[in-house]
N, C-alpha and C positions, 0 to 999 in steps of 0.2 A: 397315513395308512396303519391301520392297526399292525403290530407283528402276530405271528400264529405260531403257537409255540405246542409241539407235541411231548407229553408227559408218558413215556416208558416205565413199566412197573411190572413186577411180578404178579401182584396179589389183587384181587376185586377192591373198589372203593370203598372206604370205610372200614376195613375188615382187619386189617394187619398195623398192629402199633408204629411199626418202623415208618410205614408210608403216612399214618395219620399226622405223627407226630413231627415228620422231616419236612413234607412238604403239601400234602394234602391241606392241612389246614391254611394255607396260604391261597390257593386257590381263588376264593372270590376277591382277594385284595390285586390279585393280578389282572381280573377279570375289570376289575374297579379302574385299572391305570392302564386299559389301552393294549391290554394282550387279550389274542383270543385263545382260548385254551381247550384242547383236545387230551382226552386221556384213556389211554390203552393198556391194559393189564394184559398178562400171560394167560393167567388162568380167569374163568369167568366163575360164578358164586358157588354153581353145583360143584366143578371140579375141584374148586377149592375146600370144599366141605367135605368131597369125595377124599381125596387126597390126604387128608387129616385125620382119617378113621381107620380104624384097622381092619386088614384085608381088602375086597375089592380090587384087587390087582388088575382084574380085565377092565373095570370102568376108568382106573386111574389111568393106566395105558391109552384106553381110547380117549378121555379127557386131554391128555397130556399132546396126541397125537392132533386133535383139533385145534388146540392152543397154538402148535407148531403151524399149521396151514395158515390161520391167522393172522400169525407173526410173519409170514412169508406173503401174506398179500398186503400187508401193510406198508411193506417196502416200495410198492407202486404207488402209493399217497404220499411219500416223503417229499416229493418235490412241492407240496404246497405249503410247508412249513418253514420258518427261519431260524427256528433253536430246537433242537431234541434235548430232551432231557431225560435222562436215565437213571432210575433208582435201583440201587444194588446189579440188576442185571436183566438184559431183552428177554432172557428164555428161562425157566425156573431148572432147566437140568443141559447138561451138554456145552459144548465149547461157545467161544464169544462168534458165533457164527455171524449172529445178526448186528453185533458192534463193529465187528469187521468190515459186513456190507454197507453199513450206515457211513461211516468214517471214509473207509478207501474206495468204494465202489460209487456209491451214491453222493459222494463228496459233502456229505452234511456235518456242521460241526454238531457236537454234543456236550452237553453237564453230565458228569458223571458223580453221582450221590450215593455215599455210602455212610452207614454208622454202627456198624461190628466189623472185627477183623474177619472179616467173610474170605479170605484167603485160606482160613485155617478149618478142618472139618469140625463140623459140628451138627449134630441132626438128632432127632429123636428115634427111640426104638421102634416107634408107629412104621414109621418110613426107611427104616436100616437097609431095605432092599435098595431104596433110589439113591442111596449112599453114593455107591460108584459113579453115578451117574452125572453128579454134581458138578465136576470140572473145577473144582476150587482154584487149581491154577489161574484160571482166566481172568482173576481181578486185575492182575498186573497189567495184562494187555487191554482192558476196558480202560484201566488209569492212563495207559501211554497214550491209545489213540484220540483222548478226550480232549476238546479243545479248552475243558475246565474242570477241576475235582473239587467237589465240596463234601469232605468230609467231617465226621461231628466233632471230632477232638485233637489233639496234639499228637497223640501215638498215632493214629490212622492217619493225619498229615504227615507225619514222618516218613509213613511207609509209600505213601503217594509221592512223595518229593525225590525217590529213587526212580521213578518213572517218568515223571511229569512236574515242571515249574510253575504250573499254573494252576496253585491252590489256596484256596479260600476257605477257612476253618467256619461251619455256620454249626452252631451247638444244637442238638436238639433241644426244641421249644415247647413251652406251653403257652397255650389260649387262655389268657386270664379274662378276659371277657365273654367269652362266648362257651368255655367251657370249663376251666378249673376257676370257675367262680363262685365258690362257697367256701367256707373258714370252719375249721374245726371249731367244737365247744369247750372253750378253756373252762367252762363252771360245770362239766358233767360230773354226776354224782360217781359213776364207774368209768375209772381208767381204762382206756383200748390200748393197745401194744398191736400194732397191725404190721401187716407184710403183704404185697401184693405182687403176682407175677404169674407165672405159668409152671403147670407142674414138672417142667423140664429143668429149670431153675431152683426150684423147691428144696433141693438137696444142700442149697447153702444154708437153710433153717438149722440142718441135724447140728450143726455147732452150738446153735443159741438154745436148742431144746432144755437140755439141762440147767441152765442157767434160768430159762423161766421157771423149769420144775421149783427150783430153789427158790425164787421170788414169790412162789405160790404158796410157800410155808409161812409166809409173812406179810403178805399184801392182797387184797383185794383188788383183783383188774380181771379185764378178757385178753385173749391172746388170739387175736382176728386173723385170719388169714382169707384173700379173697384172690381166689385162684379158679382156674379152668376145670380142676379136678378136686374132690376132697383129699386132705392131708391125713395120713396114718398114725399121726403123732399120737400117745397116750400122756394126755396134760388134763388136766380139772378145769383149766380156765381156756381151754381151746374152742374158739366158735368159726365156724365156717360159712364163707358167703361165695355161693358160683359166680364167677365174672360175670357182668351183664351190661354190654355198651350202654343200655337204656339208663341205667341206675349208675354207674360207674361212679361219677362223683359223688353222688350221697353216700354211697358203700364207703369211698377214702374217708370222705368227712368224719365217718364214725370215730375215726382212728384220733388217737391222742399222743401217741408217741410211735413215730414211724422207723422201722428196721431195713436197713440194706447190707447184710452180712455177703462177703463175697471172698472167693479163695483169691490168693496171688498168683495168677497165671496169665499167660498170653492172653486167652479170650477174654479175661475180666479186664485187663489193661485197654482193649479195645472200645469196652462198653461206655455209654453216653451218661452214665448215671441216672437214668430215666425215673427208676422208683422215689430217689431221693429229690428228685425236681418236683415231680408231682407231689410228694408229702409237703416240702417246702410250698409250694404254691398255694397249699390249703393253710396254711399257718403252723403245719404240724410239726414241729422239732423233730430232724432226723438224726439216727444213729448212722453214720455208714464206714463200711472198712475201707481204709486209706488205700486204695488202688485206682490207679490210672486216673482219669479226671475227677475222681470223687475229691480228689486232693486240690482241684481247681476251682470246684463249685464252693467248697465248705471252706470256712476260716474257722478251726478248730476254736471249739468252747464261743465262739460269738456268734453265728450263723448256724450251728451246729455242732455235731461232736463226730473227730475220726477214732474210731477206735480199734483194738487191735486183739489185744489179750481178753480170755473169761473174765479175768479179774476187772477189767476196763468197762466191759460188756456191762455186768453184774453192777459196778458203781455208777454208769452214767444213768441206766435205768432207775435204780434204787432212789437216785439223785431226782430225777424228772418223775417218777412216779410219787413222791413225797412233797414235791414243791411247784403248784400250778403256777405260779408267779414267772418262775424260773420257763417253765412249759411255754409260757406265754411271750415271754423276753425272747427266747431263743427261735420260738414259731414264727414270730412277727420279722425277726432280723431276716430268717430265712426266706420270708415272702417278699422280702426289699430285694434280696438278691436275684430272684427270680422277676419282678417286674423290673429291674435295670440291665440284666443279663441274660436271661434264660426265657424271655417272652416272647409271642409272635412281634408286638409293637416293638420290640428292641430290635428284631434281625430284619424283619420283613423287608425293610429298604435294601438291603445288602443282596437276597435273593433278586429283589425286582432291577438292581443296576446290572447283574450279570445276564437277566434275560432278554432287556433291553439295549 
């Protein structure tokens, strides 16, 4: 008899990167292997879009209340499932009420999955008013009550081991068959230095802007930013593409050299290197700050570059701008790393074994 698995997550299906690249891209594989899957997000699409817009406080409040009612009613259907999988949190705000009820009252085993240092405050100005409702402290209890924990990297795993001994690291992964299945053009006439991310993380590029401005004086290239909001940098090489799910991979494939600068702080230590993984999956040579999991993903100067100082960033960018063979060599080595260690194909059976 097929096992029934309930996936509980904060966001609607196919909307949030953390869900798409943590577990959603495995769902069809699970179904093909005798698992019956149900997916229950806390937020529906309407509330999700309202919550991440400015204002609309009353609509946000009503949407959240409806989400809580729906989540409460879900408790009475838990008996149907053999296993629960919770990504990040069962409810978008508030204490871990549902996790407690699932584990301690309804006595259901759950796997707890997370891909950021979610116990640390991190929020956008758009939703600063909701910040105090987030209850970041709840993460340790979600981990403690879990049957098994699947963090995205060693830093997150070390935190989890303080509260639970059943920890399996599953990296954020790339679907190289159905999604990231294009490759950058190594023979493109115009080189494109590129970055992708949300407006909340665009601040990491501030460090890079003077370097790009200096390189503009010697070389012809585009500096492409793919994001949900336009940048305000004053650069003659700057190009902006608004992030679009339908064209995400085609837009990324325009990049010749991918950059991922980070600050060395606890929040960055918890990140799973996803920007770099995306570049590498498309054969794009990646330049990344040596922070957290980036140092495990990259073997410096072999499948990418770990760069710290402005001089190192400038030298590596200049080297790649002027050497198409090197771009291809590093890009292909990075792609090989993804296929062997960070692809869905390489990790899907680890997830499957935990659920079965």
